[in-house]
C-alpha positions in Angstrom: -61.3 0.5 -21.3 -62.0 1.9 -17.7 -60.4 5.2 -18.0 -58.2 7.5 -20.2 -56.6 10.7 -19.7 -59.2 12.6 -22.5 -61.6 12.0 -19.4 -60.0 14.5 -17.1 -61.7 17.0 -19.3 -65.0 15.3 -19.1 -67.3 16.4 -16.5 -68.6 13.7 -14.2 -72.1 15.8 -13.9 -73.8 15.5 -17.1 -75.4 19.1 -16.5 -72.2 20.5 -16.6 -70.6 22.8 -19.1 -67.7 21.1 -20.3 -66.2 24.2 -21.1 -65.8 25.9 -17.7 -65.9 23.3 -15.5 -63.0 22.8 -12.7 -61.6 19.6 -14.0 -59.0 19.3 -11.4 -61.6 19.7 -8.4 -61.4 16.1 -6.8 -64.5 13.6 -8.5 -65.3 16.5 -10.8 -64.3 14.4 -13.8 -65.2 11.6 -15.4 -61.7 10.0 -14.9 -62.1 10.3 -11.0 -65.4 8.7 -11.0 -64.4 5.7 -13.6 -61.2 5.1 -11.5 -63.3 5.2 -8.2 -65.6 3.0 -9.4 -62.8 0.4 -10.8 -61.2 0.4 -7.3 -64.3 -0.4 -5.4 -65.0 -3.2 -8.1 -61.8 -4.9 -7.6 -61.1 -4.0 -3.8 -62.0 -7.6 -2.7 -59.2 -9.1 -4.9 -56.4 -6.5 -5.3 -54.7 -6.5 -8.3 -50.9 -7.3 -8.6 -48.7 -6.7 -11.3 -47.7 -9.9 -13.4 -45.5 -8.5 -15.9 -44.4 -5.2 -17.5 -43.2 -4.3 -21.0 -42.0 -0.7 -22.4 -40.9 0.1 -25.7 -38.5 2.8 -27.4 -41.0 5.7 -27.6 -41.9 5.7 -24.0 -44.7 3.6 -23.8 -45.1 1.1 -20.9 -47.7 -1.5 -20.7 -48.2 -3.2 -17.1 -50.3 -6.4 -16.9 -52.3 -6.7 -13.9 -53.2 -10.3 -13.1 -55.0 -12.1 -16.1 -57.9 -9.4 -16.8 -56.3 -6.0 -16.8 -53.6 -4.0 -18.7 -52.6 -0.4 -17.7 -51.4 1.4 -21.2 -49.1 4.5 -20.4 -47.8 6.1 -23.5 -46.7 9.4 -24.6 -49.5 12.1 -25.5 -47.3 14.5 -27.3 -44.5 14.5 -29.8 -41.2 15.7 -29.5 -40.8 19.6 -29.9 -37.3 21.1 -29.5 -38.8 23.9 -27.8 -40.7 22.2 -24.9 -39.4 19.3 -22.9 -42.3 17.0 -22.0 -42.7 14.4 -19.2 -44.9 11.1 -20.1 -44.7 9.4 -16.9 -42.5 9.0 -13.9 -41.9 5.6 -11.8 -41.1 6.2 -8.1 -41.6 5.0 -4.8 -42.7 7.8 -2.2 -40.9 8.1 0.8 -38.1 5.8 0.2 -35.4 8.6 -0.9 -34.8 6.3 -4.1 -34.4 8.1 -7.3 -37.3 8.5 -9.7 -37.5 6.9 -13.4 -38.8 9.7 -15.6 -39.7 9.0 -19.5 -39.9 12.0 -21.4 -39.4 13.9 -24.6 -35.7 14.2 -23.5 -35.4 10.4 -23.1 -35.3 8.3 -19.7 -34.0 10.0 -16.7 -33.1 8.9 -13.3 -33.4 12.0 -10.5 -33.2 12.3 -6.9 -36.5 12.0 -4.9 -38.5 15.2 -5.3 
C-alpha cells in the first residue's frame, strides 16, 4: 500500500503532535509525503489506466498497468440524516458533468 486516507491525519514530521498538527497544510501529512514519493518514483514511466471495475457499494478499482491498483471505497455507511460523497469522476475545464457516487447513489451533476 502506497497511501491510504488515514494517512491524511498522520503527521509527516515524526516529532509533531498528532492531535493538533494542521493536516491540511500542503506536505504536512503522511499521505502527501507518500504520494509525492510515488509520483516521483513513477515519473519516468507514466502510468496509464488499463481497466476499471466498480461495484454496487460505490467502490471503484482502477488498474494502472500491470503493477498498480487504485482502490476507492466508501468510508462510511448510509445514514438517512447525512448525505456523503464517496468519490467524483470529472474532467476539469471541459464543462462536462461530474459523476458523483455517494450515500444517495450515483448522480450526474453539471460542472461545479
